[in-house]
Every structure is written in structure tokens, then in C-alpha cells.
C-alpha positions as CSV (number, residue, x, y, z in Angstrom):
1,G,32.0,-43.3,-29.9
2,L,28.4,-43.8,-30.7
3,C,26.7,-46.4,-33.0
4,A,23.1,-47.0,-34.1
5,A,22.1,-49.4,-37.0
6,A,20.2,-46.8,-39.0
7,E,22.9,-44.2,-38.7
8,P,26.2,-45.9,-37.8
9,N,27.6,-42.7,-36.2
10,V,25.6,-40.5,-34.0
11,S,26.7,-37.1,-32.7
12,Y,26.5,-36.1,-29.1
13,Q,23.7,-33.7,-29.9
14,E,21.8,-36.5,-31.9
15,L,22.2,-38.8,-28.9
16,K,20.8,-36.1,-26.5
17,D,17.7,-35.8,-28.9
18,L,17.4,-39.6,-29.2
19,K,17.3,-39.9,-25.3
20,K,14.4,-37.6,-25.2
21,A,12.6,-40.2,-27.5
22,N,13.2,-43.0,-25.0
23,V,16.1,-44.7,-26.9
24,L,17.9,-47.2,-24.8
25,H,21.6,-46.1,-24.4
26,I,24.0,-49.0,-23.7
27,D,27.6,-48.0,-22.7
28,V,29.8,-51.0,-23.5
29,R,32.9,-49.7,-21.7
30,E,34.4,-51.7,-18.9
31,R,33.2,-50.9,-15.4
32,W,36.7,-49.5,-14.4
33,E,36.3,-47.0,-17.3
34,I,32.9,-45.8,-16.0
35,D,34.5,-45.5,-12.5
36,R,37.4,-43.5,-14.0
37,F,35.8,-41.4,-16.6
38,G,32.2,-41.2,-15.4
39,K,28.9,-42.6,-16.2
40,I,26.8,-41.0,-19.1
41,P,23.5,-40.0,-17.6
42,E,20.6,-42.4,-18.2
43,S,22.9,-45.0,-19.9
44,I,23.1,-48.6,-18.9
45,N,26.5,-50.1,-18.6
46,I,26.9,-53.6,-20.0
47,P,30.6,-54.3,-20.8
48,L,31.1,-55.6,-24.3
49,G,32.3,-59.0,-23.0
50,E,28.9,-59.4,-21.3
51,L,26.7,-58.1,-24.0
52,M,25.9,-61.2,-26.1
53,E,24.9,-63.0,-22.9
54,A,22.9,-60.0,-21.6
55,L,20.9,-59.6,-24.9
56,Q,19.9,-63.3,-24.6
57,M,18.8,-63.2,-21.0
58,D,15.4,-63.8,-19.6
59,P,13.8,-60.4,-19.5
60,M,13.2,-60.7,-15.7
61,D,16.9,-61.6,-15.1
62,F,18.0,-58.7,-17.3
63,K,15.8,-56.2,-15.3
64,Q,17.2,-57.6,-12.0
65,Q,20.8,-57.4,-13.2
66,Y,20.8,-54.1,-15.0
67,N,17.9,-52.4,-13.2
68,Q,16.4,-51.6,-16.7
69,K,13.7,-53.2,-18.9
70,M,15.3,-55.4,-21.5
71,P,15.1,-54.0,-25.0
72,S,12.9,-55.9,-27.5
73,K,14.5,-56.7,-30.8
74,S,12.7,-53.8,-32.4
75,D,13.4,-51.2,-29.7
76,P,15.7,-48.3,-30.6
77,V,19.1,-48.9,-29.0
78,V,22.3,-46.8,-29.2
79,F,25.7,-48.2,-28.2
80,S,28.6,-46.2,-27.0
81,C,32.2,-46.8,-25.9
82,L,35.4,-44.6,-25.7
83,A,36.5,-44.5,-29.4
84,G,33.8,-46.3,-31.4
85,T,35.4,-49.7,-31.9
86,R,33.6,-51.6,-29.3
87,S,30.3,-49.9,-30.0
88,K,30.5,-51.1,-33.6
89,Q,31.2,-54.6,-32.4
90,A,28.3,-54.3,-30.0
91,L,26.0,-53.2,-32.9
92,G,27.2,-56.3,-34.9
93,F,26.4,-58.6,-31.9
94,A,23.0,-57.1,-31.5
95,M,22.1,-57.4,-35.2
96,S,23.4,-61.0,-35.3
97,L,20.9,-61.7,-32.5
98,G,18.1,-60.3,-34.6
99,F,17.9,-56.7,-33.3
100,S,16.9,-54.3,-36.0
């Protein structure tokens, strides 16, 4: 399940194309799910329960914790999970914090 604000549902092929354009891909599954089902290449794992806090972190703390530059509020971001429910919630959280 993939979600982006402009296009709430993104196909796997669209995601592959977006990744070429430097879109930040945040996987909001739990860490055990990543361990069990595998990591999506070039994605960053921030479990849904940590996302609100993560998106409000100091950018240096974010980089240290997630080994990735923190997205700005205007950066393109795609959220994914297993079925699409959590990625929709993640999208709502990000938009409520002012991400476009």
C-alpha cells in the first residue's frame, strides 16, 4: 500500500519512477515486519507510532536516528505499509504537520 498526497494511490511502477526523481520513501511498517518481509530498497523505516515525533525532530537528530536527511515540508514523500491503511494515516499525520 503506497500513498502520496497528490495521488493517494501509487502503483509499484510509479514508485520506481518516483524513486529515480529523488522522492523520499518512508516505510511505516513495524521493524519486525521489515525483518520478516524484507526492506524495500532505498526506503527509510519509521514505524507509524514514531512518525509524528520523527517529522517534528531537529533535522540533525533525524539524520542521526534515521541516517537520512530530514524531508522539508515541500519535499516529495511517499509512505508505504503492508495494505495501505497505515500509509494513509501517515499521510494524514504529515499533512497535519504542514507537509504538502
